[in-house]
N, C-alpha and C positions, 0 to 999 in steps of 0.2 A: 281876124274882129276889125268890127269897122270903127274908125278910131271916133272917141268921144267929143267931138270937136264942140265947142258953147254953141256955134252955129246950128250944128242939127242937133243937137238937143233942146236949145231954143225953139228951132221951129217945130220941133215936136210938139213940145208943151204949149208953143200959144197956138196951136189948131185944135187943140185936145179939149173937149168939153165933159169930157168920163174919164177917170184916174181908176183903171182896176188895178188893184195890189192883193199881189199874192201872196198871206198869211204867212208862213214859213220863211223866213229870210227878210223882207222888206218891211212887213209889221212889225214878226219878232222873233227872237233867234231862233234857228233851228233847234231841234232835240238832239243830242248826239245819240250813238249808235248806238250806245246801252237802253237807251230808253226805249227807242223800237223795239230792241230785240226782248224788252219785258213786256212788252205789248203781243209782239208775237206769242211769246211763251203764254200768257193770260191766254190767247183765242186757241195754242195748240193745247192749255190744261182744258178746255170746253171739249174741243173735237174728241181727245183721249179718256174722258167723262161719258162718251157715247159709245166708244169701243169702235171710232173712226178710223177708218185705216187713212194712215198719212204718207204720203209719196214723201219722196225723199227733196224735193227741190220747198214742200214745206215746212218738211220736218227742220229746215235750216236758214232758212232766210228770216231775217232782222225785217221785212217787211210787214209791220203785219196784214195790211190791204191785200197782199197772197192769200196770209191765210182765211181774210175773209173771203175772198170770194171764192175760195176751195170748200166752206163752208158753206157757200150757196149752191154748190153743186152737189150738197148731199140731203140737207131739205130746208124748204122755208125757215123749218120752226129752228134751227139748229143754226141759222144766219143773224133770226132774230137775233139770239141770243150773245150768239158771239158779235153782232154789230153793238147791240147795249151794252158790254161788255167793255168793247173798244172806245165808243162815246162815253162811258166812266173814263177809261184812262186820260182820253184826249182830253176832258174838261179839266180831269186834274192837274195834266202837263200844263195845259195853257193859262190854268191859273198861278201857275211854279212859274211861266214862262218871262225874261226879260224884254221889252219893249228891243224892238232894231234901235240904231244912231240915229235921230233924227225921224224916227218914222212920225212921230206925234207932229212934228212941225212942219211935216209933207201932208199929211191928214189935214191940218189947221190949214194951212197956205192955199191948198185947193180949195177946200169950204170958204175961203176970205174970198178967193178970187170966181166964185162962182161956178164950181164945178164939182160933178157929183163923185161921191167916193164909191166903191164896190169892191169888199173885199173875198177872193175866189180863195176856197180852199179843198184839200183831198180829207180836213179832219171833218168831222160834223159842223151843220151850222149852227149848232146848241153848244159848242166849245168854241167855236172864235167869236159869239156872244157873250160868253163868259166872260172871255181874253177884252173882249171892247167894255163891257160893263164894269169890269172892274179897274179899265185903264181910263174911265170918263171919256170913252172916245165913240160909244154906244149913237150918240144924237146928230155924230159926225158921218158917220158913215151911213150910207142909204142902201146900199144892197149889201148883204153875204147870201155868197154861194157855195155850200160844201158840200160834200161828200152825198152823192144819190144813189140809192140802192148798195149794190156791194162790191161793186166792181171799180178798181180803180183808173177803168178806161175813160170812164164818161167826161163829155169834152165843158171844161167848167166855161172855157172860154167861149165857145158858141150858147150855152146855156147865158151868161153872161148876157151877152149882145140880144140873146129874145126875150129877157127882162128889161135890159133898157129900151129897147128898140130905137137900139141907137145905129146910125151909120158908122160902120167901123175907121174909117177915117179920120172921124173927129174922136177917138177913143185912144187911150195908151194903156198899155200893158206894165207893169213893174214887177220882176221877179230875178230870182239865181235859179230858174230850172230853166235847163234847154226844151224838155217837155212843152213847158206853157208858152214858152217863147217863141217853139218851133208850131202851135195850136196859133198860137198871137198872127204868125206871121202868113198859117194858112189861111186865118179867117179874114185878113187884108187890114187887121189892128197892128197900129205900128209898136215894136217892144222894147224896151228899157232893160239893157241886163243890169242886174244889181249884181257887180262882180266883186262882192265886199273878202272875198278869199281864195288863195291863188287857182281852185278850180273852178272857182264860176267866169275867171279871166281865160279860162280856157274852153267857156263856151264857142260852138261854132257860129261864125259870123252872120251866115245864111239864117240865123234868131232873129238876130238883133238890127234893129236901127241907129242906135247907140248903145254906148257904155260908162255905167258907173262905179265907183268906188264907193260911195260916200253918197247917201241921199242928200247929203249936206247941197 
């Protein structure tokens, strides 16, 4: 992993005009596995109510997006129902979530220095906006890019760049997700790994330009 030296971190932030924050981690604390399992179970109950055959990988996953993506292969109506149920669960989880340490200070500092703030998430935009409204951050966040469609695979970074109409070189992404950081790297967006947990400190160096263990 690349060293989180002040020089590299300062250099990345100095050129950045657009801050792209991953909702899970840098904005609010990730839910535990039990929360994800509860959402997956709710979606599986919808499949069972429609007598849908559930493959083993879908039956055992703790990732509700996997269940949602499978529902979309059965019918558009079932996908819509599952998506609505997942969105309700996400809004409830978002409203109960605790902010990541210094996340509010980071967003405020970015705005005070005339940078835009975009929040990306595999959650629905409705859930992210519900959290931002509750946290009184709604006026400080310029853009929310949430889950689109029923697949976990849509590229949040690419969608953010398109919406911002910005040069990737003047953006920066902060995330604790290897997938998001890899996507940022592939798009030419500098990535800062938020290595709050031991697992985050094992993010491959190819995904990151700098590493922080605190948003302070």
